[in-house]
C-alpha positions, 0 to 999 in steps of 0.5 A: 469629714473633709471638704473638697475633692475626694471627701471619703477616707481611705483605709490608711487614712481611717487607720491613722485617724482613728489611731490618733484619736484613740492615742490622744484620748487614752493620753489626755484621759490618763492625764486628766484622771491623774490631774483629778487624783492629785487635786483631789487628794490635795483637797482632801488632805487640806479638808482633814487638816481644817477639820482636825484644826476646827475640832481642836479649836472648838475643844480648847475653846470649851476647855477654857470656858470650863477652867474659867468657870471653875476659877471664877466660880461661875456657872458653866454656859457652852456655846453651840457650835453649828455642825458640831457636837460635843460632849463633857466626860467626867472623871468617873467615865474617863476610863472608856476614853482616850485623847486623840483624833480618829474617825468613828461611825461617820464622824470625826472625833477629837477627844482633848484632855485640855480641862485637866479635871476642872470642874471634875471634867477629864475630857472633851469630846467634839465630833462632826459630820461636816468632813464626810459631807464636804467630801462627798461634795468634792468628790462630785466636783471633781467627777463632774470636772473630769466628765466635762474635760473628757467631753471636751477632750473628745471634741478637741481630738476630733478637731485636732485629727481633722487639722492634722489629717487634712494635709495628709488627706489632700497629699493622698488625693494628690497621689491618687490623682497623679497615679491616675494622671501617670497611668493615663500619660503613659498609656497614650504613648504605649498605645501608640508604640503598639499601633505603630509596630502592629502597623509596621508588622502588617505592611512589612515597610517601616515608612517615615510616618510609623518610625516618627510615631515610634520616635515620638512615643519613645521620647514621651516615655523617656521624658516621663521616666527622667521626670519620675527618676529626678522626683523619686530617687536620689542621685549621687551628687555630681560636680559642677562643670562648665556647660554651654547652655547654648549647646544644651537648648540646641539639643533640647529644640532638636530632641523635640522636633519631631513633636513640634513638626507633628503639631505643625509648631514653629520654634524660633530660636535666639541663643547666645553663647553662654556658659555657667557652672551646673550639672548638664543633666539638671539643665537638659531636664530644666530646658526640656520640661519648660519646652515640652510644656510650651508644646503640650499646651500650644495650639497646632500651627503656632510659634514658640520663641526661645531666647538665651542671653547671659542674663536670662533664658525665656520661652514664650508660647502662643497656647492656651494660657494659664489663669491668673489665680493659678499662677501662684501654685503652678510650681507646687508638686502635682499642680496642673494649670489646666486639664486641656492637655493631660500631664501630671503636675511635675514638670514645672515643680522640677524646673522650680527645684532646679532653679533653686539648686542654682539660685536661679529664679524662674518667673511667668506671665500668662493670659487666658487664650494669648499664651504663657512666657517663662523666664529663668534669671541666672 
Protein backbone atom coordinates (compact mmCIF):
# COMPACT_ATOMS: atom_id res chain seq x y z
CA UNK A 1 0.00 0.00 0.00
CA UNK A 2 2.83 2.39 0.81
CA UNK A 3 6.03 2.62 -1.11
CA UNK A 4 9.39 2.45 0.58
CA UNK A 5 10.62 0.97 3.79
CA UNK A 6 8.11 -0.99 5.83
CA UNK A 7 5.47 -1.40 3.15
CA UNK A 8 3.16 -3.66 5.17
CA UNK A 9 0.61 -2.19 7.54
CA UNK A 10 0.68 -3.07 11.22
CA UNK A 11 -2.49 -3.73 13.18
CA UNK A 12 -2.87 -0.12 14.36
CA UNK A 13 -2.49 1.20 10.81
CA UNK A 14 -4.93 -1.38 9.46
CA UNK A 15 -7.47 -0.43 12.10
CA UNK A 16 -7.01 3.27 11.34
CA UNK A 17 -7.19 2.65 7.60
CA UNK A 18 -10.38 0.58 7.67
CA UNK A 19 -12.00 2.88 10.25
CA UNK A 20 -11.30 5.90 8.08
CA UNK A 21 -12.55 4.18 4.91
CA UNK A 22 -15.70 2.91 6.64
CA UNK A 23 -16.48 6.30 8.19
CA UNK A 24 -15.81 8.14 4.91
CA UNK A 25 -17.88 5.67 2.87
CA UNK A 26 -20.77 5.74 5.35
CA UNK A 27 -20.91 9.52 5.66
CA UNK A 28 -20.41 10.09 1.92
CA UNK A 29 -22.99 7.45 0.98
CA UNK A 30 -25.55 8.96 3.35
CA UNK A 31 -24.82 12.39 1.88
CA UNK A 32 -25.24 11.13 -1.69
CA UNK A 33 -28.45 9.30 -0.74
CA UNK A 34 -29.89 12.42 0.90
CA UNK A 35 -28.82 14.51 -2.08
CA UNK A 36 -30.33 11.97 -4.48
CA UNK A 37 -33.54 11.81 -2.45
CA UNK A 38 -33.82 15.61 -2.39
CA UNK A 39 -33.15 15.89 -6.13
CA UNK A 40 -35.60 13.09 -6.94
CA UNK A 41 -38.39 14.67 -4.91
CA UNK A 42 -37.71 18.11 -6.34
CA UNK A 43 -37.80 16.77 -9.90
CA UNK A 44 -40.84 14.63 -9.14
CA UNK A 45 -42.75 17.65 -7.81
CA UNK A 46 -41.69 19.66 -10.84
CA UNK A 47 -42.87 16.85 -13.15
CA UNK A 48 -46.15 16.63 -11.27
CA UNK A 49 -46.72 20.38 -11.71
CA UNK A 50 -45.76 20.26 -15.38
CA UNK A 51 -48.12 17.35 -16.02
CA UNK A 52 -50.97 19.09 -14.23
CA UNK A 53 -50.53 22.36 -16.13
CA UNK A 54 -50.22 20.49 -19.42
CA UNK A 55 -53.44 18.56 -18.78
CA UNK A 56 -55.17 21.73 -17.69
CA UNK A 57 -53.92 23.54 -20.79
CA UNK A 58 -55.25 20.80 -23.09
CA UNK A 59 -58.59 20.75 -21.25
CA UNK A 60 -58.90 24.54 -21.57
CA UNK A 61 -57.93 24.35 -25.24
CA UNK A 62 -60.56 21.66 -25.95
CA UNK A 63 -63.17 23.55 -23.95
CA UNK A 64 -62.42 26.68 -25.94
CA UNK A 65 -62.91 24.76 -29.21
CA UNK A 66 -66.25 23.37 -27.92
CA UNK A 67 -67.54 26.78 -26.87
CA UNK A 68 -66.34 28.37 -30.11
CA UNK A 69 -68.04 25.66 -32.21
CA UNK A 70 -71.38 26.27 -30.53
CA UNK A 71 -71.14 30.02 -30.61
CA UNK A 72 -70.27 30.12 -34.32
CA UNK A 73 -72.34 27.10 -35.26
CA UNK A 74 -69.34 25.32 -36.69
CA UNK A 75 -68.45 21.66 -36.80
CA UNK A 76 -66.27 20.67 -33.87
CA UNK A 77 -62.76 19.56 -34.87
CA UNK A 78 -60.56 18.36 -32.06
CA UNK A 79 -56.75 18.23 -32.44
CA UNK A 80 -54.61 15.20 -31.67
CA UNK A 81 -52.34 15.74 -28.67
CA UNK A 82 -49.42 13.29 -28.78
CA UNK A 83 -49.06 11.33 -25.57
CA UNK A 84 -52.44 12.50 -24.27
CA UNK A 85 -55.88 11.00 -24.48
CA UNK A 86 -59.13 12.84 -23.91
CA UNK A 87 -62.85 12.20 -23.73
CA UNK A 88 -65.84 14.52 -23.98
CA UNK A 89 -68.45 13.66 -21.37
CA UNK A 90 -72.06 14.63 -22.22
CA UNK A 91 -74.43 15.90 -19.58
CA UNK A 92 -76.37 12.62 -19.39
CA UNK A 93 -73.17 10.78 -18.30
CA UNK A 94 -71.84 13.51 -16.05
CA UNK A 95 -73.24 11.97 -12.87
CA UNK A 96 -70.45 9.39 -12.90
CA UNK A 97 -67.75 12.05 -12.97
CA UNK A 98 -66.50 14.88 -10.83
CA UNK A 99 -64.11 17.66 -11.78
CA UNK A 100 -60.61 17.42 -10.37
CA UNK A 101 -57.07 16.09 -10.80
CA UNK A 102 -56.26 12.53 -9.78
CA UNK A 103 -54.45 9.31 -10.68
CA UNK A 104 -56.17 6.17 -11.93
CA UNK A 105 -54.96 2.94 -13.59
CA UNK A 106 -51.48 4.32 -14.25
CA UNK A 107 -52.81 7.55 -15.76
CA UNK A 108 -52.71 11.09 -14.55
CA UNK A 109 -56.27 12.32 -15.11
CA UNK A 110 -57.81 15.78 -15.20
CA UNK A 111 -61.59 16.27 -15.38
CA UNK A 112 -62.51 19.86 -16.27
CA UNK A 113 -65.97 21.48 -16.26
CA UNK A 114 -64.72 24.33 -18.47
CA UNK A 115 -67.12 23.43 -21.41
CA UNK A 116 -70.03 24.65 -19.25
CA UNK A 117 -72.49 22.35 -21.06
CA UNK A 118 -71.83 23.86 -24.50
CA UNK A 119 -72.74 21.32 -27.17
CA UNK A 120 -74.26 19.44 -24.23
CA UNK A 121 -70.78 18.55 -22.98
CA UNK A 122 -70.46 18.71 -19.19
CA UNK A 123 -66.82 17.69 -18.72
CA UNK A 124 -63.61 17.26 -20.66
CA UNK A 125 -61.47 14.37 -19.42
CA UNK A 126 -57.76 14.43 -20.32
CA UNK A 127 -55.31 11.72 -19.26
CA UNK A 128 -51.69 10.68 -19.91
CA UNK A 129 -49.11 8.03 -19.07
CA UNK A 130 -46.20 10.34 -19.80
CA UNK A 131 -45.86 11.24 -16.11
CA UNK A 132 -45.01 7.68 -15.07
CA UNK A 133 -42.75 7.13 -18.06
CA UNK A 134 -40.77 10.25 -17.24
CA UNK A 135 -40.80 9.35 -13.54
CA UNK A 136 -39.22 5.97 -14.35
CA UNK A 137 -36.58 7.72 -16.45
CA UNK A 138 -35.91 10.08 -13.56
CA UNK A 139 -35.55 7.15 -11.15
CA UNK A 140 -33.10 5.42 -13.48
CA UNK A 141 -31.11 8.62 -13.89
CA UNK A 142 -30.91 9.25 -10.13
CA UNK A 143 -29.95 5.63 -9.40
CA UNK A 144 -27.30 5.68 -12.14
CA UNK A 145 -25.79 8.92 -10.88
CA UNK A 146 -25.83 7.61 -7.30
CA UNK A 147 -24.17 4.38 -8.44
CA UNK A 148 -21.43 6.24 -10.30
CA UNK A 149 -21.04 8.58 -7.33
CA UNK A 150 -20.65 5.64 -4.97
CA UNK A 151 -17.92 4.10 -7.15
CA UNK A 152 -16.21 7.49 -7.28
CA UNK A 153 -16.52 7.81 -3.49
CA UNK A 154 -14.94 4.38 -2.99
CA UNK A 155 -11.99 5.35 -5.19
CA UNK A 156 -11.60 8.71 -3.47
CA UNK A 157 -11.82 7.11 -0.03
CA UNK A 158 -8.90 4.80 -0.79
CA UNK A 159 -6.85 7.61 -2.33
CA UNK A 160 -7.51 9.91 0.64
CA UNK A 161 -6.80 7.09 3.08
CA UNK A 162 -3.41 6.55 1.52
CA UNK A 163 -2.66 10.27 1.52
CA UNK A 164 -3.79 10.81 5.11
CA UNK A 165 -2.27 7.64 6.51
CA UNK A 166 1.04 7.88 4.68
CA UNK A 167 2.50 10.37 7.23
CA UNK A 168 1.23 8.15 10.04
CA UNK A 169 2.74 5.10 8.37
CA UNK A 170 6.07 6.86 7.87
CA UNK A 171 6.09 8.03 11.48
CA UNK A 172 5.27 4.51 12.69
CA UNK A 173 8.19 3.18 10.65
CA UNK A 174 10.42 5.89 12.17
CA UNK A 175 9.26 5.00 15.68
CA UNK A 176 9.84 1.28 15.07
CA UNK A 177 13.33 2.04 13.74
CA UNK A 178 13.87 4.40 16.68
CA UNK A 179 12.96 1.68 19.19
CA UNK A 180 15.29 -0.77 17.46
CA UNK A 181 18.11 1.81 17.41
CA UNK A 182 17.59 2.73 21.06
CA UNK A 183 17.64 -0.96 21.97
CA UNK A 184 20.88 -1.36 20.06
CA UNK A 185 22.41 1.79 21.58
CA UNK A 186 21.46 0.72 25.08
CA UNK A 187 22.71 -2.81 24.51
CA UNK A 188 26.29 -1.67 23.81
CA UNK A 189 27.00 0.16 27.11
CA UNK A 190 24.92 -2.32 29.12
CA UNK A 191 26.93 -5.22 27.68
CA UNK A 192 30.17 -3.33 28.36
CA UNK A 193 29.08 -2.67 31.95
CA UNK A 194 28.22 -6.33 32.47
CA UNK A 195 31.51 -7.57 31.03
CA UNK A 196 33.56 -5.03 32.98
CA UNK A 197 31.79 -5.89 36.22
CA UNK A 198 32.30 -9.63 35.59
CA UNK A 199 36.01 -9.13 34.89
CA UNK A 200 36.40 -7.02 38.00
CA UNK A 201 34.70 -9.63 40.16
CA UNK A 202 36.82 -12.44 38.72
CA UNK A 203 40.08 -10.52 39.15
CA UNK A 204 39.17 -9.10 42.54
CA UNK A 205 41.21 -6.16 41.30
CA UNK A 206 39.63 -2.94 40.08
CA UNK A 207 42.21 -1.82 37.55
CA UNK A 208 42.08 1.49 35.70
CA UNK A 209 40.94 0.01 32.35
CA UNK A 210 37.95 -1.75 33.88
CA UNK A 211 36.89 1.36 35.76
CA UNK A 212 37.35 3.43 32.61
CA UNK A 213 35.10 1.07 30.63
CA UNK A 214 32.47 1.25 33.36
CA UNK A 215 32.70 5.05 33.42
CA UNK A 216 32.42 5.36 29.63
CA UNK A 217 29.45 2.98 29.46
CA UNK A 218 27.72 4.80 32.31
CA UNK A 219 28.15 8.15 30.57
CA UNK A 220 26.78 6.72 27.33
CA UNK A 221 23.70 5.53 29.19
CA UNK A 222 23.36 8.89 30.92
CA UNK A 223 23.62 10.72 27.59
CA UNK A 224 20.89 8.56 26.08
CA UNK A 225 18.71 9.05 29.15
CA UNK A 226 19.09 12.85 29.12
CA UNK A 227 18.18 13.01 25.41
CA UNK A 228 15.13 10.80 25.82
CA UNK A 229 14.04 12.74 28.90
CA UNK A 230 14.25 16.04 27.00
CA UNK A 231 12.18 14.63 24.13
CA UNK A 232 9.52 12.78 26.05
CA UNK A 233 8.98 14.55 29.34
CA UNK A 234 7.74 18.07 29.88
CA UNK A 235 10.10 19.77 32.23
CA UNK A 236 8.93 22.54 34.51
CA UNK A 237 9.69 25.93 33.09
CA UNK A 238 12.96 27.19 34.52
CA UNK A 239 13.94 30.79 34.89
CA UNK A 240 16.70 32.07 32.67
CA UNK A 241 19.93 32.90 34.43
CA UNK A 242 23.30 34.15 33.38
CA UNK A 243 25.50 31.16 32.57
CA UNK A 244 29.09 30.91 31.42
CA UNK A 245 29.32 29.12 28.09
CA UNK A 246 33.06 28.75 28.60
CA UNK A 247 32.56 26.83 31.85
CA UNK A 248 29.84 24.64 30.36
CA UNK A 249 31.97 23.81 27.31
CA UNK A 250 34.93 22.90 29.57
CA UNK A 251 32.70 20.64 31.69
CA UNK A 252 31.31 18.87 28.61
CA UNK A 253 34.81 18.36 27.15
CA UNK A 254 36.02 16.94 30.48
CA UNK A 255 32.91 14.74 30.72
CA UNK A 256 33.76 13.06 27.41
CA UNK A 257 37.54 12.94 27.97
CA UNK A 258 37.56 9.24 28.72
CA UNK A 259 35.69 8.51 25.51
CA UNK A 260 37.96 10.71 23.37
CA UNK A 261 41.05 9.19 25.01
CA UNK A 262 39.72 5.69 24.31
CA UNK A 263 39.44 6.52 20.59
CA UNK A 264 42.68 8.46 20.52
CA UNK A 265 40.87 11.67 19.57
CA UNK A 266 42.48 14.99 20.42
CA UNK A 267 40.26 17.90 21.40
CA UNK A 268 41.58 21.39 20.68
CA UNK A 269 39.48 24.03 22.43
CA UNK A 270 39.70 27.79 22.05
CA UNK A 271 37.13 29.18 24.45
CA UNK A 272 36.46 32.82 25.23
CA UNK A 273 34.58 33.91 28.32
CA UNK A 274 31.01 34.26 27.02
CA UNK A 275 27.96 34.69 29.21
CA UNK A 276 24.32 34.43 28.09
CA UNK A 277 20.86 34.26 29.65
CA UNK A 278 19.77 30.63 29.42
CA UNK A 279 18.97 27.46 31.34
CA UNK A 280 22.25 25.71 32.11
CA UNK A 281 20.94 22.19 31.59
CA UNK A 282 19.72 23.15 28.10
CA UNK A 283 23.11 24.52 27.07
CA UNK A 284 24.86 21.47 28.54
CA UNK A 285 22.60 19.21 26.48
CA UNK A 286 23.24 21.26 23.33
CA UNK A 287 27.05 21.18 23.69
CA UNK A 288 26.96 17.54 24.81
CA UNK A 289 25.00 16.39 21.76
CA UNK A 290 27.27 18.28 19.37
CA UNK A 291 30.46 16.88 20.96
CA UNK A 292 29.17 13.31 21.34
CA UNK A 293 28.03 13.43 17.71
CA UNK A 294 31.51 14.58 16.63
CA UNK A 295 33.18 11.83 18.68
CA UNK A 296 30.81 9.19 17.34
CA UNK A 297 31.52 9.94 13.68
CA UNK A 298 35.25 10.72 14.04
CA UNK A 299 37.93 8.25 13.05
CA UNK A 300 40.49 7.19 15.68
CA UNK A 301 43.61 9.36 16.00
CA UNK A 302 41.91 12.48 14.60
CA UNK A 303 41.25 15.94 16.01
CA UNK A 304 38.08 17.76 17.08
CA UNK A 305 38.37 21.55 17.14
CA UNK A 306 36.05 23.60 19.33
CA UNK A 307 35.88 27.39 19.30
CA UNK A 308 33.72 29.72 21.39
CA UNK A 309 33.41 33.46 20.74
CA UNK A 310 30.73 36.01 21.74
CA UNK A 311 29.21 35.52 18.27
CA UNK A 312 29.22 31.74 17.90
CA UNK A 313 30.13 28.27 19.09
CA UNK A 314 31.68 25.94 16.50
CA UNK A 315 32.79 22.32 16.56
CA UNK A 316 34.69 20.71 13.71
CA UNK A 317 35.65 17.06 13.30
CA UNK A 318 37.65 14.98 10.83
CA UNK A 319 35.00 12.29 10.61
CA UNK A 320 33.09 10.46 7.91
CA UNK A 321 31.15 13.54 6.78
CA UNK A 322 27.54 13.91 5.67
CA UNK A 323 26.13 13.53 2.17
CA UNK A 324 24.98 16.84 0.72
CA UNK A 325 21.47 15.55 0.03
CA UNK A 326 21.08 14.68 3.74
CA UNK A 327 22.20 18.05 5.11
CA UNK A 328 18.68 19.51 4.91
CA UNK A 329 17.11 16.70 6.95
CA UNK A 330 19.71 15.93 9.64
CA UNK A 331 17.92 18.18 12.17
CA UNK A 332 14.65 16.27 11.77
CA UNK A 333 13.61 13.90 14.53
CA UNK A 334 14.76 10.28 13.93
CA UNK A 335 16.89 11.36 10.97
CA UNK A 336 20.38 9.84 10.82
CA UNK A 337 23.14 11.11 8.56
CA UNK A 338 25.00 7.80 8.54
CA UNK A 339 24.62 4.18 9.63
CA UNK A 340 28.34 3.84 10.28
CA UNK A 341 28.36 4.73 13.97
CA UNK A 342 24.85 3.81 15.07
CA UNK A 343 22.75 6.33 16.95
CA UNK A 344 19.01 6.83 16.91
CA UNK A 345 18.55 10.20 15.22
CA UNK A 346 17.56 12.54 18.06
CA UNK A 347 20.77 14.39 19.01
CA UNK A 348 20.79 17.00 16.25
CA UNK A 349 17.01 17.39 16.52
CA UNK A 350 17.51 18.34 20.18
CA UNK A 351 20.26 20.79 19.16
CA UNK A 352 17.87 22.46 16.70
CA UNK A 353 15.06 22.65 19.28
CA UNK A 354 17.26 24.27 21.89
CA UNK A 355 18.64 26.75 19.36
CA UNK A 356 15.10 27.65 18.29
CA UNK A 357 14.13 28.07 21.94
CA UNK A 358 16.80 30.77 22.42
CA UNK A 359 16.59 32.30 18.96
CA UNK A 360 20.00 30.95 17.96
CA UNK A 361 20.82 29.64 14.50
CA UNK A 362 22.57 26.34 13.83
CA UNK A 363 24.46 25.75 10.59
CA UNK A 364 26.37 22.79 9.17
CA UNK A 365 28.97 22.28 6.49
CA UNK A 366 30.27 18.86 5.61
CA UNK A 367 32.18 16.83 3.04
CA UNK A 368 32.24 13.07 2.74
CA UNK A 369 35.50 11.67 4.06
CA UNK A 370 36.72 15.06 5.35
CA UNK A 371 34.45 15.78 8.29
CA UNK A 372 31.75 18.19 9.45
CA UNK A 373 31.57 21.62 11.03
CA UNK A 374 28.61 22.73 13.13
CA UNK A 375 28.20 26.36 14.08
CA UNK A 376 25.70 27.79 16.58
CA UNK A 377 25.34 31.53 16.03
CA UNK A 378 24.08 33.44 19.06
